C-alpha positions in Angstrom: 76.9 128.9 99.2 75.9 131.9 98.0 73.3 132.9 95.1 72.2 135.7 93.4 68.7 137.3 94.1 66.2 136.9 91.8 63.0 139.1 91.9 59.4 139.5 89.6 59.7 142.2 86.8 58.8 145.8 88.0 54.5 146.3 88.3 52.5 149.2 88.3 51.1 150.1 91.1 48.6 153.2 92.5 49.6 155.7 94.2 47.5 158.2 95.7 48.7 161.6 96.6 47.4 164.0 99.3 44.5 164.7 98.3 44.3 168.6 98.4 47.5 169.3 96.5 46.5 167.0 93.7 42.5 167.9 93.0 44.3 171.7 93.5 46.6 171.0 90.5 44.2 168.9 88.3 41.7 171.7 88.6 44.2 174.0 87.8 45.7 172.7 84.5 42.3 171.7 82.9 41.4 175.7 84.0 44.3 176.6 81.8 43.9 174.0 79.1 40.0 175.5 78.2 38.6 172.7 79.5 37.5 173.5 83.0 36.3 170.2 85.1 34.6 169.8 88.1 36.0 168.8 91.5 34.3 165.2 91.1 36.3 164.6 87.4 39.7 166.0 88.8 38.8 163.2 91.9 38.2 160.6 89.3 41.5 161.4 87.3 43.2 161.3 90.4 42.2 157.8 91.1 43.2 156.4 87.7 46.9 158.4 87.7 49.2 155.2 88.1 53.2 155.3 89.0 55.3 152.9 87.4 58.2 151.4 90.1 61.7 151.8 89.1 63.5 148.5 87.9 64.8 146.9 90.7 68.5 146.5 90.7 70.4 143.2 91.0 73.7 142.2 91.8 76.3 139.2 91.6 79.1 138.9 93.5 82.4 137.6 91.7 83.5 134.2 92.1 86.6 135.3 94.4 84.0 137.1 96.9 82.1 133.9 97.3 84.9 131.8 98.2 86.3 134.3 100.5 83.0 134.6 102.4 83.0 130.7 102.6 86.6 130.6 103.9 85.6 133.4 106.4 82.5 131.6 107.8 84.7 128.4 108.6 87.9 129.7 109.4 87.7 129.8 113.5 86.8 126.2 113.0 89.6 125.4 110.6 92.4 123.6 112.2 95.6 123.1 110.2 98.2 120.5 111.1 101.6 121.0 109.7 104.8 119.1 110.2 108.0 119.1 108.3 109.2 116.3 106.1 112.2 115.6 108.4 112.1 115.4 112.3 114.4 114.6 114.9 114.6 111.2 116.0 114.0 112.0 119.6 112.8 114.6 121.5 114.5 117.6 120.2 115.3 118.9 123.4 117.0 115.6 124.2 120.9 116.0 125.6 123.8 115.7 122.8 126.8 113.4 123.7 129.4 112.3 121.4 129.1 113.6 117.8 130.3 112.7 114.3 134.2 111.8 113.5 136.9 111.0 115.9 136.7 110.9 119.5 139.0 109.3 122.3 138.3 105.2 123.4 135.4 105.6 125.4 134.9 102.1 126.3 136.3 98.8 125.6 134.8 98.3 122.2 133.5 101.4 121.3 134.9 103.1 118.0 137.3 105.7 117.7 135.8 106.9 114.3 132.4 107.7 115.3 129.7 107.6 112.9 126.9 108.9 114.3 125.8 110.9 117.1 124.5 110.1 120.3 121.1 111.5 121.7 120.0 111.2 125.3 116.3 111.2 125.8 116.0 108.9 128.8 115.6 105.1 128.9 112.6 103.7 127.4 111.5 107.0 125.4 110.4 106.9 122.3 112.6 107.0 118.9 110.9 108.3 115.7 111.2 108.1 112.3 113.1 111.3 110.8 111.2 110.7 107.6 108.6 108.9 105.6 110.3 105.5 104.5 110.7 101.7 104.5 112.2 99.6 107.5 114.9 97.7 106.2 116.2 96.0 109.2 115.2 95.2 112.3 118.1 93.0 114.5 119.4 93.0 117.8 123.4 92.0 117.7 124.8 91.1 121.3 127.7 93.9 120.6 127.9 96.8 118.8 124.8 98.2 117.8 122.7 96.1 120.3 119.4 96.3 119.0 118.7 98.1 116.4 116.4 99.5 113.2 117.7 100.5 109.8 115.3 102.6 107.3 115.4 103.5 104.1 113.9 106.6 102.5 114.0 109.0 99.4 114.5 112.7 99.9 114.3 115.3 97.5 115.1 112.6 94.9 118.3 111.2 96.7 118.5 107.7 98.6 118.8 108.3 102.3 119.8 105.4 105.1 119.2 106.1 108.5 120.3 104.0 111.5 118.8 103.7 115.2 121.0 101.8 117.5 121.1 100.9 121.2 117.2 100.3 121.7 115.5 98.8 124.6 115.1 94.8 123.5 111.7 94.2 122.4 110.8 97.6 122.3 110.4 97.7 118.4 107.4 98.3 117.3 108.4 97.8 113.6 109.1 95.1 111.2 111.3 94.8 108.2 109.6 95.9 104.6 106.7 97.8 106.8 106.2 101.4 105.7 106.6 104.3 108.1 105.8 107.8 108.4 107.8 110.9 109.5 107.5 111.2 113.4 106.1 107.8 113.9 107.7 105.8 116.8 109.8 103.1 115.8 111.1 102.0 118.8 112.3 103.0 122.4 115.5 104.4 123.4 117.6 101.9 125.2 121.4 100.5 126.6 122.0 97.4 124.3 125.1 96.4 122.7 128.4 98.3 123.4 127.0 101.2 125.4 127.9 103.0 128.6 124.6 104.5 128.9 121.2 104.5 128.0 121.0 106.6 124.6 120.2 106.4 120.8 123.1 106.1 118.6 122.0 107.7 115.7 123.6 107.8 111.8 122.7 109.1 108.4 124.1 107.9 105.2 123.3 109.7 101.8 124.1 107.7 98.8 125.6 105.0 100.7 128.0 107.5 102.4 127.9 108.5 106.1 127.5 112.3 106.9 127.3 114.1 110.3 123.4 113.4 111.5 123.5 116.4 113.3 124.1 118.7 110.4 122.0 116.8 108.1 118.7 117.1 110.5 119.5 120.5 111.0 119.8 121.2 107.4 116.5 119.3 106.6 114.2 120.1 109.1 111.8 122.9 108.3 110.6 125.7 110.4 106.7 126.0 110.7 105.2 128.6 108.4 104.4 132.0 109.5 
């Protein structure tokens, strides 16, 4: 913290001028004033001469300058951690398979009205909570979604539901009622249920209605600040 400097009040102090010049000046003044003095008297007069030191100037820096200096002092050690309030449910670089909407009959029991998006990070790779929320369901069906997790969120004042399906049985790391944070690992990507290959089937519902999850992610994931 910076503090204003404080000083003692100015004081007088004796200052001897060069002897020859001072004595000559004193003798000359006394001569012209009609009161000539001896050299000894002039020297005594010089000894009594005092010089008053000029007042000390003080400066109080404004509060803004103090704050700037304080921030500058720690900036090299400052580490800022930032993350978007919405993130991808798997590694962003993961390949994308079938998207949202109609698709052909890809397998026996597979839906032609695909209500989610299929992401392929690899078997056993982590699945993340896309936003802060609460775990609503953890279940394992022999068909359909297989092992899956459902999360509930409130994003920008709207109720959002996200579904993570075809997970590794026994690879779920959350329980119903648990609070989760964006980016938290909730499970492992698997191949359970009605599935043709290891992948994450991901759905998004806004106010109870399905929306294209990839479009929703891209609209809601914020870029890092400049």
